[in-house]
C-alpha positions as semicolon CSV with decimal commas, in nm:
position;residue;x (nm);y (nm);z (nm)
1;M;7,320;19,133;7,582
2;S;7,561;18,957;7,814
3;L;7,675;19,156;8,114
4;Y;8,003;18,974;8,093
5;G;8,026;19,087;7,728
6;S;7,974;19,447;7,836
7;M;8,254;19,410;8,090
8;R;8,484;19,261;7,828
9;T;8,401;19,549;7,593
10;G;8,484;19,800;7,865
11;V;8,814;19,622;7,934
12;S;8,888;19,626;7,558
13;G;8,829;20,002;7,551
14;M;9,048;20,061;7,856
15;N;9,325;19,850;7,706
16;A;9,304;20,044;7,378
17;Q;9,328;20,377;7,558
18;S;9,621;20,245;7,761
19;N;9,800;20,166;7,435
20;R;9,722;20,515;7,309
21;L;9,856;20,667;7,629
22;G;10,170;20,455;7,586
23;T;10,245;20,601;7,242
24;V;10,177;20,951;7,375
25;A;10,420;20,892;7,661
26;E;10,685;20,764;7,419
27;N;10,639;21,064;7,190
28;I;10,669;21,314;7,473
29;A;10,974;21,135;7,613
30;N;11,143;21,155;7,270
31;A;11,032;21,506;7,176
32;N;11,399;21,614;7,177
33;T;11,546;21,294;7,030
34;T;11,726;21,366;6,702
35;G;11,548;21,208;6,406
36;Y;11,275;21,047;6,618
37;K;10,949;20,970;6,435
38;R;10,612;21,007;6,607
39;A;10,410;20,696;6,698
40;S;10,030;20,699;6,694
41;T;9,759;20,450;6,788
42;E;9,495;20,366;6,529
43;F;9,164;20,205;6,639
44;S;8,950;19,947;6,460
45;S;8,624;19,789;6,576
46;M;8,573;19,422;6,660
47;I;8,212;19,321;6,578
48;L;8,053;19,001;6,710
49;P;7,752;18,841;6,535
50;S;7,415;18,924;6,690
51;G;7,064;18,791;6,633
52;G;6,741;18,676;6,790
53;G;6,687;19,008;6,959
54;N;7,016;18,983;7,146
55;Y;7,312;19,212;7,087
56;N;7,665;19,088;7,147
57;S;7,900;19,373;7,216
58;G;8,236;19,344;7,054
59;G;8,531;19,562;7,132
60;V;8,819;19,758;6,984
61;E;9,172;19,671;6,878
62;T;9,467;19,898;6,817
63;Q;9,757;19,917;6,580
64;V;10,064;20,139;6,625
65;R;10,162;20,349;6,325
66;Y;10,488;20,545;6,288
67;S;10,514;20,870;6,089
68;I;10,857;20,774;5,957
69;S;10,811;20,945;5,620
70;Q;10,724;21,279;5,782
71;Q;11,036;21,496;5,798
72;G;11,106;21,690;6,115
73;G;11,237;22,042;6,142
74;T;11,606;22,130;6,113
75;S;11,832;22,270;6,382
76;Y;12,181;22,399;6,310
77;T;12,504;22,320;6,493
78;T;12,876;22,397;6,465
79;S;12,991;22,036;6,418
80;A;13,077;21,924;6,064
81;S;12,987;21,565;6,159
82;D;12,627;21,655;6,248
83;L;12,423;21,553;5,943
84;A;12,063;21,597;5,832
85;I;11,890;21,465;5,520
86;N;11,684;21,724;5,338
87;G;11,442;21,498;5,151
88;G;11,402;21,123;5,122
89;G;11,634;20,850;5,237
90;F;11,802;20,717;5,549
91;F;12,159;20,691;5,671
92;I;12,293;20,337;5,676
93;V;12,448;20,254;6,012
94;Q;12,601;19,942;6,162
95;G;12,549;19,806;6,512
96;N;12,802;19,633;6,735
97;G;12,693;19,295;6,601
98;G;12,770;19,392;6,241
99;Q;12,404;19,422;6,134
100;N;12,306;19,720;5,919
101;F;12,011;19,947;6,000
102;L;11,850;20,265;5,868
103;T;11,820;20,589;6,064
104;R;11,754;20,961;6,033
105;A;11,950;21,036;6,350
106;G;12,263;21,207;6,217
107;S;12,435;21,326;6,536
108;F;12,769;21,163;6,453
109;V;13,103;21,218;6,627
110;P;13,440;21,047;6,569
111;D;13,521;20,779;6,827
112;K;13,870;20,681;6,944
113;D;13,932;20,496;6,617
114;G;13,803;20,780;6,400
115;N;13,475;20,606;6,311
116;L;13,170;20,836;6,289
117;V;12,931;20,707;6,557
118;N;12,594;20,854;6,659
119;T;12,463;20,896;7,013
120;A;12,304;20,548;7,010
121;G;12,640;20,387;6,925
122;F;12,571;20,307;6,558
123;T;12,851;20,361;6,305
124;L;12,793;20,552;5,980
125;M;12,853;20,349;5,662
126;G;12,971;20,458;5,318
127;Y;13,192;20,373;5,024
128;E;13,567;20,435;5,027
129;Y;13,744;20,634;4,758
130;K;14,025;20,431;4,604
131;A;14,288;20,601;4,389
132;G;14,064;20,909;4,383
133;A;13,795;20,730;4,178
134;D;13,430;20,798;4,264
135;P;13,292;20,477;4,419
136;T;13,014;20,274;4,260
137;V;12,702;20,207;4,464
138;V;12,547;19,860;4,502
139;V;12,179;19,947;4,461
140;N;12,024;19,627;4,597
141;G;12,224;19,557;4,909
142;F;12,487;19,662;5,159
143;D;12,782;19,492;4,986
144;G;13,088;19,712;4,952
145;L;12,997;19,939;5,243
146;T;13,260;20,021;5,500
147;Q;13,273;20,225;5,819
148;V;13,340;20,594;5,760
149;K;13,672;20,645;5,939
150;L;13,847;20,981;5,980
151;K;14,152;20,888;6,180
152;D;14,460;21,112;6,175
153;E;14,735;20,910;6,008
154;G;15,014;21,162;6,064
155;L;15,189;21,311;5,764
156;V;15,019;21,212;5,439
157;A;15,116;21,289;5,080
158;S;14,943;21,203;4,755
159;G;15,080;21,194;4,404
160;S;14,927;21,394;4,120
161;T;14,703;21,210;3,875
162;K;14,515;21,477;3,681
163;G;14,515;21,847;3,607
164;A;14,453;22,108;3,340
165;M;14,644;22,370;3,145
166;E;14,474;22,665;2,979
167;A;14,660;22,878;2,725
168;N;14,612;23,129;2,446
169;L;14,855;23,082;2,160
170;P;14,917;23,403;1,959
171;S;14,777;23,364;1,609
172;G;15,038;23,604;1,474
173;A;15,334;23,392;1,584
174;A;15,572;23,277;1,313
175;I;15,606;22,914;1,223
176;G;15,874;22,766;1,447
177;D;15,809;23,004;1,740
178;E;15,802;22,838;2,085
179;K;15,601;22,951;2,388
180;P;15,690;22,783;2,721
181;T;15,506;22,767;3,055
182;S;15,523;22,529;3,351
183;L;15,315;22,342;3,608
184;V;15,411;22,211;3,952
185;V;15,307;21,850;4,024
186;Y;15,363;21,605;4,311
187;D;15,528;21,265;4,304
188;S;15,423;20,965;4,516
189;Q;15,616;21,097;4,818
190;G;15,478;21,451;4,794
191;N;15,794;21,601;4,643
192;T;15,732;21,880;4,395
193;R;15,842;21,845;4,035
194;I;15,822;22,100;3,755
195;L;15,677;22,008;3,419
196;D;15,751;22,243;3,129
197;F;15,478;22,283;2,866
198;V;15,640;22,394;2,539
199;Y;15,406;22,505;2,260
200;K;15,558;22,527;1,909
201;K;15,383;22,665;1,601
202;T;15,423;22,405;1,326
203;N;15,186;22,541;1,061
204;V;14,900;22,784;1,004
205;N;14,637;22,708;1,273
206;E;14,853;22,425;1,405
207;W;15,071;22,391;1,716
208;S;15,250;22,107;1,889
209;L;15,266;22,066;2,266
210;E;15,551;21,889;2,440
211;I;15,551;21,819;2,815
212;R;15,897;21,786;2,968
213;D;16,011;21,680;3,312
214;R;16,251;21,966;3,388
215;A;16,482;21,759;3,610
216;T;16,545;21,489;3,352
217;Y;16,497;21,668;3,020
218;A;16,782;21,679;2,774
219;P;16,746;21,800;2,411
220;A;16,809;21,575;2,118
221;V;17,165;21,527;2,009
222;P;17,173;21,338;1,679
223;P;17,137;21,053;1,642
224;A;16,985;21,027;1,995
225;T;16,631;21,140;2,079
226;P;16,545;21,387;2,354
227;T;16,503;21,252;2,707
228;G;16,258;21,363;2,973
229;V;15,968;21,421;2,730
230;I;15,668;21,257;2,898
231;G;15,386;21,369;2,668
232;S;15,304;21,539;2,339
233;Q;15,002;21,651;2,142
234;T;14,917;21,821;1,812
235;M;14,661;22,102;1,832
236;T;14,464;22,239;1,538
237;F;14,236;22,541;1,536
238;D;13,957;22,673;1,314
239;A;13,936;23,020;1,163
240;A;13,781;23,151;1,486
241;G;14,074;23,024;1,694
242;K;13,881;22,739;1,858
243;R;14,016;22,390;1,906
244;I;13,921;22,137;1,640
245;G;13,856;21,787;1,767
246;A;13,696;21,615;2,061
247;V;13,626;21,819;2,375
248;P;13,747;21,778;2,639
249;A;14,081;21,731;2,468
250;T;14,317;21,551;2,704
251;L;14,657;21,392;2,687
252;T;14,805;21,131;2,916
253;T;15,171;21,154;3,009
254;S;15,410;20,869;3,064
255;A;15,486;20,759;3,418
256;I;15,834;20,809;3,565
257;T;15,950;20,547;3,812
258;N;16,235;20,539;4,063
259;L;16,307;20,911;4,045
260;P;16,672;20,995;4,115
261;G;16,749;21,094;4,472
262;T;16,417;20,980;4,622
263;G;16,310;20,656;4,457
264;A;15,957;20,799;4,428
265;N;15,729;20,760;4,127
266;L;15,546;21,016;3,920
267;G;15,239;20,843;3,788
268;A;15,077;20,900;3,451
269;L;14,894;21,234;3,444
270;T;14,576;21,315;3,256
271;I;14,601;21,678;3,144
272;D;14,296;21,862;3,011
273;T;14,397;22,106;2,734
274;S;14,048;22,166;2,593
275;K;14,045;22,537;2,680
276;T;14,351;22,617;2,468
277;T;14,276;22,889;2,211
278;Q;14,459;23,061;1,923
279;L;14,363;23,426;1,922
280;G;14,532;23,757;1,853
281;G;14,737;23,903;2,134
282;D;15,009;23,778;2,363
283;F;15,076;23,427;2,485
284;T;14,903;23,363;2,816
285;S;14,872;23,052;3,027
286;T;14,680;22,953;3,337
287;G;14,724;22,630;3,528
288;G;14,373;22,493;3,557
289;G;14,461;22,305;3,873
290;I;14,644;21,987;3,962
291;D;14,558;21,730;4,226
292;G;14,800;21,573;4,472
293;S;14,958;21,725;4,779
294;K;15,285;21,766;4,962
295;P;15,326;21,602;5,306
296;S;15,089;21,755;5,561
297;K;14,880;21,658;5,863
298;M;14,507;21,620;5,879
299;S;14,346;21,938;6,013
300;G;13,977;21,852;5,984
301;F;13,713;21,729;5,745
302;E;13,420;21,853;5,541
303;I;13,105;21,682;5,410
304;D;12,924;21,824;5,107
305;K;12,557;21,796;5,007
306;E;12,628;21,486;4,796
307;G;12,770;21,305;5,099
308;I;13,135;21,318;4,990
309;V;13,359;21,318;5,297
310;Y;13,674;21,523;5,239
311;V;13,974;21,512;5,470
312;K;14,128;21,857;5,505
313;Y;14,505;21,886;5,541
314;G;14,724;22,164;5,674
315;D;14,812;22,288;5,327
316;G;14,443;22,349;5,253
317;N;14,396;22,052;5,021
318;L;14,071;21,857;5,042
319;I;14,106;21,488;4,960
320;P;13,789;21,276;4,912
321;K;13,801;20,969;5,137
322;F;13,444;20,837;5,160
323;R;13,101;20,888;5,012
324;I;12,809;20,841;5,248
325;A;12,548;20,592;5,129
326;L;12,173;20,646;5,169
327;A;11,892;20,390;5,157
328;N;11,517;20,397;5,109
329;V;11,213;20,170;5,077
330;Q;10,881;20,199;4,897
331;S;10,685;20,235;5,222
332;P;10,900;20,398;5,493
333;D;10,611;20,403;5,742
334;K;10,613;20,022;5,735
335;L;10,974;19,991;5,849
336;Q;11,030;19,801;6,173
337;P;11,147;20,032;6,456
338;E;11,435;19,901;6,664
339;S;11,599;20,019;6,985
340;G;11,837;20,309;6,930
341;N;11,615;20,508;6,691
342;V;11,699;20,282;6,396
343;Y;11,485;20,082;6,155
344;S;11,508;19,744;5,986
345;Q;11,325;19,614;5,682
346;G;10,964;19,520;5,758
347;T;10,744;19,262;5,586
348;D;10,539;19,539;5,421
349;S;10,805;19,809;5,380
350;G;10,937;19,694;5,044
351;V;11,290;19,618;4,929
352;I;11,575;19,838;5,051
353;V;11,738;20,037;4,770
354;T;12,070;20,216;4,823
355;G;12,214;20,518;4,644
356;F;12,385;20,854;4,686
357;A;12,251;21,187;4,809
358;G;12,116;21,416;4,539
359;S;12,026;21,134;4,299
360;G;11,689;20,978;4,227
361;A;11,452;20,998;4,524
362;F;11,733;21,064;4,771
363;G;11,758;21,406;4,933
364;N;12,067;21,614;4,993
365;I;12,289;21,583;5,299
366;Q;12,329;21,895;5,510
367;S;12,636;21,923;5,730
368;K;12,627;22,113;6,060
369;A;12,256;22,037;6,093
370;L;12,030;21,784;6,265
371;E;11,675;21,671;6,195
372;N;11,450;21,730;6,494
373;S;11,181;21,497;6,621
374;N;10,850;21,538;6,435
375;V;10,656;21,529;6,763
376;D;10,415;21,819;6,833
377;I;10,385;21,855;7,211
378;A;10,050;22,037;7,189
379;N;9,895;21,752;6,991
380;E;10,037;21,495;7,231
381;L;9,896;21,671;7,537
382;T;9,557;21,689;7,366
383;S;9,575;21,316;7,290
384;M;9,672;21,252;7,653
385;I;9,359;21,427;7,780
386;E;9,142;21,241;7,529
387;A;9,293;20,907;7,631
388;Q;9,234;20,986;7,997
389;R;8,868;21,081;7,941
390;N;8,800;20,781;7,719
391;Y;8,967;20,545;7,965
392;T;8,747;20,683;8,242
393;A;8,433;20,640;8,027
394;N;8,523;20,279;7,947
395;S;8,586;20,212;8,315
396;K;8,233;20,343;8,386
397;V;8,095;20,085;8,139
398;F;8,282;19,812;8,324
399;Q;8,168;19,946;8,661
400;T;7,804;19,972;8,552
401;A;7,801;19,618;8,414
402;S;7,957;19,497;8,739
403;D;7,688;19,677;8,942
404;L;7,414;19,519;8,730
405;L;7,575;19,181;8,782
406;D;7,562;19,243;9,158
407;V;7,189;19,321;9,128
408;L;7,137;19,000;8,935
409;V;7,323;18,796;9,196
410;N;7,128;18,960;9,481
411;L;6,792;18,857;9,329
412;K;6,842;18,510;9,475
413;R;6,876;18,645;9,826
């Protein structure tokens, strides 16, 4: 066996333990870093061919492994922009250079422009709601993503687009009887308008519904037709007083443009009337809700478990503005760690797939919470002691081989 080989083996062992000590130091330093994932050093032997009665000592090599798939504990805060993922998936964030990364560090706060930025300076990405429609995710890329921005835009109003009206029509009413009720809606400038819902019994188990804009309605004067009627529907009921036909039963009203006095528009409304019944008793009606809002200022925001970001206004209305996107890969532990507690796609991690919280393999988003580091200090201190002892033992191998080499050199003297 070569003495030089023994020295190289000792150096290999010391180098391996140094690497192990480096991961331990990094773990301890980041024990309180939000969303940090523990690094560990794995060892594998390096064997050299031996023969002829001689043994060639090899060495050891190391590989760093990250426990990215291991979820850390949860701590709770009072900030609605602090986010934790309960389950699989990563937040998609964008760096200053425009490149997208993955992270579990959800300590976001609005910056001066209203963008949600975490402590490492990365901006949270999501899909924007347009015209109140739930956005569609691009599952195989980051196309369509935009920065989640919650900037106060002063007074904001939104026009109504959908609502519901629930009613019970008295089965004992005579043919020709009318039962009116009303619903307040909002035009494009946030002005309130009253829509009258007039139910008229036209036959046994049959009613008609007429929706009238109160401000512009005028009854029919032959030969003219009535004005201000923006929607109508025929309702039929079975012997048990239940609606006959498709459920949910909806009707869509006509839009009204250039409203007198304001120039605002009242867009077409989709009204759900599926819960209308015809039972014995009095006429009753309940507005099942209408969207839209009058002018008000932003007073805060809320984020639900599905990652929908609602802007809260002074009148109490919650308007969806963004939906946070999540991403995942087949092998999270093979992601490539980057500076700032973020990850990029690695050669062995698999393809990045995007989606929404609560669907597929993606976990739920928890507001007012943060994922802690998954570092266990007790285990790290134990590993530190082991690395120290093993380093010392390897240094003894090097020292012994060096002493034997000195003996060999001194034989000539």
